[in-house]
C-alpha positions as CSV (number, residue, x, y, z in Angstrom):
1,X,0.0,0.0,0.0
2,X,1.5,3.3,-1.1
3,X,1.7,6.3,1.2
4,X,-0.5,8.4,-1.1
5,X,-3.3,5.7,-1.0
6,X,-3.9,7.0,2.6
7,X,-5.3,10.2,1.1
8,X,-8.3,8.5,-0.3
9,X,-8.6,5.1,1.1
10,X,-12.1,4.2,2.1
11,X,-11.1,2.3,5.2
12,X,-8.3,4.6,6.5
13,X,-10.5,7.7,5.9
14,X,-13.3,6.2,7.9
15,X,-11.3,7.0,11.1
16,X,-12.6,10.4,10.6
17,X,-16.2,9.2,10.6
18,X,-16.3,6.5,13.3
19,X,-17.6,8.1,16.5
20,X,-17.0,6.9,20.0
21,X,-19.5,6.6,22.9
22,X,-22.1,5.2,20.5
23,X,-24.2,3.8,23.5
24,X,-24.0,7.0,25.5
25,X,-26.0,10.3,25.2
26,X,-23.4,12.9,24.2
27,X,-23.5,16.6,23.5
28,X,-20.4,16.8,21.3
29,X,-19.3,13.9,19.0
30,X,-15.9,12.6,19.3
31,X,-14.3,10.5,16.4
32,X,-11.4,8.1,16.5
33,X,-9.0,10.5,14.9
34,X,-9.7,13.2,17.5
35,X,-9.4,10.7,20.4
36,X,-6.1,9.4,18.9
37,X,-4.6,12.9,18.8
38,X,-5.2,13.3,22.4
39,X,-3.8,9.9,23.2
40,X,-0.6,10.8,21.3
41,X,-0.3,14.1,23.2
42,X,-0.8,12.5,26.6
43,X,1.5,9.5,25.6
44,X,4.3,12.1,24.9
45,X,3.8,13.9,28.1
46,X,3.7,10.8,30.2
47,X,6.7,9.2,28.6
48,X,8.7,12.4,28.8
49,X,8.3,12.8,32.6
50,X,8.2,9.0,33.3
51,X,11.5,8.1,31.6
52,X,14.8,9.5,32.9
53,X,17.3,7.6,30.8
54,X,19.9,9.3,28.5
55,X,18.6,11.4,25.6
56,X,19.2,8.9,22.7
57,X,17.2,6.1,24.5
58,X,14.5,8.7,25.6
59,X,14.1,9.9,22.0
60,X,13.7,6.3,20.8
61,X,11.2,5.7,23.5
62,X,9.2,8.7,22.7
63,X,9.0,7.8,19.0
64,X,7.8,4.3,19.7
65,X,5.4,5.5,22.3
66,X,3.8,8.1,19.9
67,X,3.6,5.7,16.9
68,X,1.8,3.2,19.2
69,X,-0.5,5.9,20.5
70,X,-1.3,7.2,16.9
71,X,-2.2,3.7,15.7
72,X,-3.8,2.2,18.9
73,X,-7.3,2.3,17.4
74,X,-6.5,1.8,13.8
75,X,-8.1,-1.7,13.9
76,X,-11.3,0.0,14.4
77,X,-11.5,1.0,10.8
78,X,-12.6,-2.6,10.4
79,X,-14.6,-3.2,13.6
80,X,-16.0,0.3,14.4
81,X,-15.8,1.4,18.0
82,X,-17.3,-1.4,20.1
83,X,-18.6,-0.3,23.4
84,X,-16.3,-1.0,26.4
85,X,-19.3,-2.4,28.3
86,X,-19.9,-4.9,25.5
87,X,-16.2,-5.9,25.1
88,X,-15.7,-6.4,28.8
89,X,-19.1,-8.1,29.6
90,X,-19.1,-10.9,32.1
91,X,-20.9,-13.2,29.7
92,X,-18.6,-13.5,26.7
93,X,-16.5,-10.4,26.7
94,X,-13.2,-12.3,26.5
95,X,-14.4,-14.4,23.6
96,X,-15.8,-11.4,21.8
97,X,-12.5,-9.4,22.2
98,X,-10.6,-12.4,20.9
99,X,-12.9,-12.8,17.8
100,X,-12.8,-9.0,17.1
101,X,-8.9,-9.2,17.4
102,X,-8.5,-12.2,15.2
103,X,-10.7,-10.6,12.4
104,X,-9.1,-7.1,12.6
105,X,-5.6,-8.5,12.6
106,X,-6.3,-10.5,9.4
107,X,-7.8,-7.4,7.8
108,X,-4.9,-5.0,8.9
109,X,-2.4,-7.5,7.5
110,X,-4.2,-7.6,4.1
111,X,-4.7,-3.9,4.0
112,X,-1.1,-2.9,5.0
113,X,0.7,-5.8,3.4
114,X,4.4,-4.9,3.1
115,X,4.2,-2.1,5.5
116,X,5.9,-4.0,8.4
117,X,6.6,-0.9,10.6
118,X,2.9,0.0,10.7
119,X,1.8,-3.7,11.2
120,X,4.3,-3.9,14.1
121,X,2.8,-0.6,15.6
122,X,-0.7,-1.8,15.5
123,X,-0.3,-5.3,17.2
124,X,-1.8,-5.7,20.5
125,X,0.7,-8.1,22.1
126,X,4.1,-7.0,23.7
127,X,7.2,-9.2,22.9
128,X,9.4,-7.8,25.6
129,X,9.1,-6.3,28.9
130,X,10.2,-2.9,27.6
131,X,7.4,-3.2,25.0
132,X,5.0,-4.0,27.8
133,X,5.8,-0.6,29.4
134,X,5.2,1.2,26.1
135,X,1.8,-0.5,25.8
136,X,1.1,0.6,29.5
137,X,2.1,4.2,28.8
138,X,-0.2,4.4,25.7
139,X,-3.1,2.8,28.0
140,X,-2.5,5.4,30.6
141,X,-2.8,8.1,27.9
142,X,-5.9,6.4,26.5
143,X,-7.7,6.6,29.8
144,X,-6.6,10.3,30.2
145,X,-8.0,11.1,26.8
146,X,-11.3,9.5,27.9
147,X,-11.3,11.5,31.1
148,X,-10.7,14.6,29.2
149,X,-13.6,14.1,26.9
150,X,-16.0,13.1,29.7
151,X,-14.9,16.1,31.9
152,X,-15.9,18.4,28.9
153,X,-19.3,16.6,28.6
154,X,-20.1,16.8,32.3
155,X,-18.9,20.5,32.4
156,X,-21.5,21.3,29.6
157,X,-24.2,19.8,31.7
158,X,-24.3,16.2,30.5
159,X,-25.4,14.4,33.7
160,X,-25.7,11.1,32.0
161,X,-21.9,11.1,31.7
162,X,-21.1,11.5,35.4
163,X,-21.0,7.8,36.0
164,X,-18.6,7.4,33.0
165,X,-16.2,9.9,34.6
166,X,-16.1,7.9,37.9
167,X,-15.5,4.7,35.9
168,X,-12.7,6.2,33.7
169,X,-10.9,7.6,36.8
170,X,-11.1,4.3,38.5
171,X,-9.8,2.5,35.4
172,X,-6.9,5.1,35.1
173,X,-6.1,4.5,38.8
174,X,-6.0,0.6,38.4
175,X,-3.8,1.0,35.4
176,X,-1.3,3.2,37.2
177,X,-1.1,0.3,39.7
178,X,-0.7,-2.2,36.8
179,X,2.1,-0.2,35.2
180,X,3.9,0.0,38.6
181,X,3.5,-3.7,38.9
182,X,5.3,-4.2,35.6
183,X,8.3,-2.4,36.8
184,X,8.3,-4.0,40.2
185,X,8.3,-7.5,38.7
186,X,10.9,-6.6,36.1
187,X,13.9,-5.0,37.9
188,X,15.9,-5.2,34.7
189,X,13.8,-2.5,33.2
190,X,15.8,0.7,33.9
191,X,15.4,4.3,33.4
192,X,11.7,4.8,34.6
193,X,10.8,7.0,37.6
194,X,8.6,4.9,39.7
195,X,7.9,7.9,41.9
196,X,6.1,9.4,38.8
197,X,3.4,6.9,39.0
198,X,2.8,7.8,42.7
199,X,2.5,11.4,41.9
200,X,0.2,10.7,39.0
201,X,-2.1,8.7,41.2
202,X,-2.1,11.4,43.8
203,X,-2.8,14.0,41.2
204,X,-5.7,12.0,40.0
205,X,-7.3,11.8,43.2
206,X,-6.9,15.6,43.7
207,X,-8.3,16.2,40.3
208,X,-11.4,14.1,40.8
209,X,-12.2,15.5,44.2
210,X,-11.5,19.1,43.1
211,X,-13.6,18.8,40.0
212,X,-16.7,17.7,41.9
213,X,-16.0,20.3,44.6
214,X,-15.5,23.3,42.3
215,X,-17.1,22.2,39.1
216,X,-13.7,22.4,37.4
217,X,-10.0,21.6,38.0
218,X,-7.9,24.3,39.4
219,X,-4.1,23.6,39.7
C-alpha cells in the first residue's frame, strides 16, 4: 500500500467518521481521529516525565510510544468502535474481544501488506518487558483522553456522563497500579521513575475531588 493511498482509502479515511461513545448520550461527538490525537499528546507527556534515561534512549522511546499511540485504535477501521461495556461484559467479553482481534488482525495484515513498521505498531501483544511498558504508557494516555472528553461533557451539563467519569478515573487508577507492577516485577527495566506513578495517582485523586467540589479543575 503506497503512502498516497492513505489520502483517499475508504477504510483509512473512515477513522474520521467513526464516532466513539455510541451507546451514550453525548453533547459533542468524538471521532477516533480526534481521540487518537489526544492519546498521542498524553503519551508524549507521560513518557517524557516517566523516563529519565539518557537522551538517545529517551528519543527512541518517545518515537515508539507516539507511533503506538497514533495507531492504537487503527483496527477500528474494520470493527467500528465497540462499546467498552460490550467488550468487557461478564458473559462473553473475552471471547468477543478475541474474535474481534482475530478478524481485525487479518484485515490489517491484508490492508497494509508490506508495511511491516505499521503492522508492528498496531499489534496488541508485547514481545518484551520494555514493549509492555510502552503499551502501558499508551493505555494510561488512552484513559486520560477518555477522562478529558468526559470532563468536557459533564462540564457542559451532560449528567448522563457523570458515572462514566467515575468509571474512567477508576480504570486509570487501576492501570497506574498495573504499570507500577510491571516495573516491580521486572527490575531489569531501567530508566523509569517509579515515583512518577505515585505522583500521577495522587494528582488523579486531587483532580477528581477538586472537579466535583469546584465544578472544574484548578491547579
